[in-house]
Structure formats: C-alpha cells, structure tokens
C-alpha positions in Angstrom: 0.0 0.0 0.0 3.0 2.3 0.3 2.3 2.9 3.9 5.1 0.7 5.4 6.1 1.9 8.8 3.5 4.7 9.0 -0.3 5.1 9.3 -2.4 5.0 6.2 -3.6 8.4 4.8 -7.2 8.8 5.4 -9.0 11.0 2.9 -12.0 12.9 4.2 -13.7 16.2 4.0 -12.4 19.1 6.1 -16.0 19.8 7.0 -17.6 16.5 8.2 -20.7 18.2 9.5 -23.6 18.2 7.0 -23.9 21.5 5.2 -20.5 23.0 6.3 -18.7 22.0 3.1 -21.5 23.4 1.0 -21.4 26.7 3.0 -17.6 26.9 2.6 -18.0 26.3 -1.2 -20.6 29.1 -1.4 -18.1 31.4 0.3 -15.4 30.4 -2.2 -17.8 31.0 -5.2 -18.5 34.5 -3.8 -14.8 35.2 -3.5 -14.2 34.0 -7.1 -16.9 36.3 -8.4 -15.4 39.2 -6.5 -12.0 38.4 -8.0 -13.5 38.2 -11.5 -15.1 41.6 -11.1 -12.2 43.4 -9.5 -9.0 41.8 -10.8 -9.4 41.1 -14.5 -6.7 42.9 -16.5 -6.3 43.5 -20.2 -5.1 46.0 -22.8 -7.5 47.3 -25.4 -6.2 48.8 -28.6 -8.4 50.4 -31.3 -11.5 48.3 -30.6 -14.0 51.1 -30.7 -14.2 51.4 -34.5 -12.6 48.0 -35.5 -14.0 45.8 -38.2 -12.1 42.8 -36.7 -10.5 42.4 -33.3 -7.6 40.1 -32.6 -7.4 38.5 -29.1 -3.7 37.6 -28.4 -1.3 37.6 -25.5 2.5 37.5 -25.0 4.6 37.3 -28.1 1.6 37.1 -30.4 0.1 40.3 -29.0 3.3 42.1 -29.7 3.3 40.9 -33.3 -0.4 41.8 -33.7 0.3 45.4 -32.7 2.3 45.7 -35.9 -0.7 44.3 -37.8 -2.9 47.3 -36.6 -0.5 49.7 -38.4 -0.5 47.6 -41.6 -4.3 47.4 -41.5 -4.5 51.2 -41.4 -2.6 51.4 -44.7 -5.0 48.8 -46.2 -8.1 50.6 -44.8 -8.9 47.6 -42.5 -9.8 48.7 -39.0 -8.1 46.2 -36.7 -8.3 46.2 -32.9 -6.6 44.1 -30.3 -7.6 42.8 -26.9 -4.5 41.6 -25.0 -5.5 39.6 -21.9 -3.0 40.3 -19.1 -4.7 37.9 -16.7 -5.9 34.6 -18.1 -7.9 34.1 -14.9 -9.9 36.0 -14.4 -10.4 36.0 -18.2 -11.6 39.3 -19.8 -15.0 37.9 -20.8 -17.0 41.1 -20.4 -14.8 43.2 -22.8 -14.7 40.5 -25.4 -18.5 40.1 -25.1 -19.0 43.8 -25.5 -16.6 44.1 -28.5 -18.2 41.1 -30.2 -21.5 43.0 -30.4 -20.0 45.6 -32.8 -17.4 43.9 -34.9 -17.6 41.7 -38.0 -15.3 39.0 -36.5 -12.8 38.1 -33.8 -9.5 36.4 -34.6 -7.6 34.6 -31.8 -3.9 34.3 -32.4 -1.9 31.9 -30.3 1.4 30.0 -30.2 -0.6 26.9 -29.3 -3.2 24.5 -30.7 -5.9 26.8 -29.6 -6.4 26.7 -25.8 -7.5 30.4 -25.4 -9.9 30.4 -28.4 -12.4 28.3 -26.5 -12.6 30.9 -23.8 -13.1 33.6 -26.5 -15.9 31.5 -28.1 -17.6 31.2 -24.7 -17.3 34.9 -24.2 -18.6 35.8 -27.6 -21.5 33.3 -27.3 -22.4 33.4 -31.1 -22.5 37.2 -31.4 -20.0 37.2 -34.2 -17.7 34.6 -35.9 -14.6 33.6 -34.0 -11.6 32.5 -36.0 -8.3 31.0 -35.0 -4.7 31.2 -36.2 -2.1 29.2 -34.3 1.4 27.9 -34.6 2.7 25.1 -32.5 6.1 23.6 -31.7 7.8 26.9 -31.1 6.6 28.4 -34.4 6.1 32.1 -34.2 3.4 33.6 -36.4 4.6 36.3 -38.8 2.8 39.5 -39.4 2.3 38.4 -43.0 0.7 35.1 -41.9 -1.7 36.9 -39.6 -2.6 39.5 -42.2 -3.3 36.8 -44.7 -5.7 35.2 -42.2 -7.4 38.6 -41.6 -7.8 39.0 -45.4 -9.5 35.6 -45.6 -12.0 36.8 -43.0 -12.4 40.4 -44.3 -11.4 40.7 -47.9 -9.6 43.9 -48.8 -11.7 44.7 -51.9 -14.8 44.7 -49.6 -13.0 47.3 -47.4 -11.9 49.4 -50.3 -15.5 49.4 -51.6 -16.8 50.5 -48.2 -14.3 53.3 -48.0 -15.2 54.9 -51.3 
C-alpha cells in the first residue's frame, strides 16, 4: 500500500458536519466572483471602430500590434484585446466588443487553448476565427494579415471606403 512503517492516509472532508462544506464552497464562489469583477486585467487597442478584433497575449500580442499599423494602410480597421490575466479572463470586454465587430481572430502560439474561452465569451454574437502555430513556431505579421484578409477581404474594405 505504500504505507510501510506509517499510518495510512485517510482522505475525508475538512467539513464533516452536514452542510458545512456546502457553505464553505458558497463562500469560495462569492470570493471567485469578486476576483473576476475586480482583478481582470487586459489591454484594449483600437477596438471602438474596429471591423475585426484580434485576441492575443504574449509574443503574439506584440506581433499583432504591428498588424494594426499595416491594417491602417489597407483601410482595414483592426483592434486588439490583449489579456494580461488569463484568470480571471476578460470575458466582459470580449463580449461587448463582439457585439459591434464583424469577426474576432484569436492568435496563439498553441493549438488553440484560449480560443475556447473567447468563443464562450462571444457566445455566437460574431464569428470567432483561430490562427495558431505550435512547436515553437512564431506567427509572422504576413501570416496573420493573410488570415485577416481571408476573413475580411480587402476589396470589400476598399469598396466600403469609397
């Protein structure tokens, strides 16, 4: 059993009296809601008039900041939401932005772990797209821009501007 020379570990609730554990869990849930309300951190760039918003963090967010400048030259209004805390996740700002943009693109250096949180936040209000690189691959500004142009074609944007 692995308990040679010592007492066996006994696993039990810290709150053996009926209802105490439930009460403790309710307090924890209240604490979690307070943290979600008061401690969520993010950076918001150009989201007010954006056609498409990129959600990215870390290295990807730094790369995407360059995309905003390139988008201006192509008459594509690109915004960024950069989560600083992944918990609590910036669900509210993503939800609000999703109500006024054509699409959201999540850019990650992974197989798409954050995109699921983005989809939950958006809850069908607009399309959510994903671009990711794995195995240490770093997405280039060109790759991200190509993905954006698949979502929002440039000729559509030029037509809208004239």
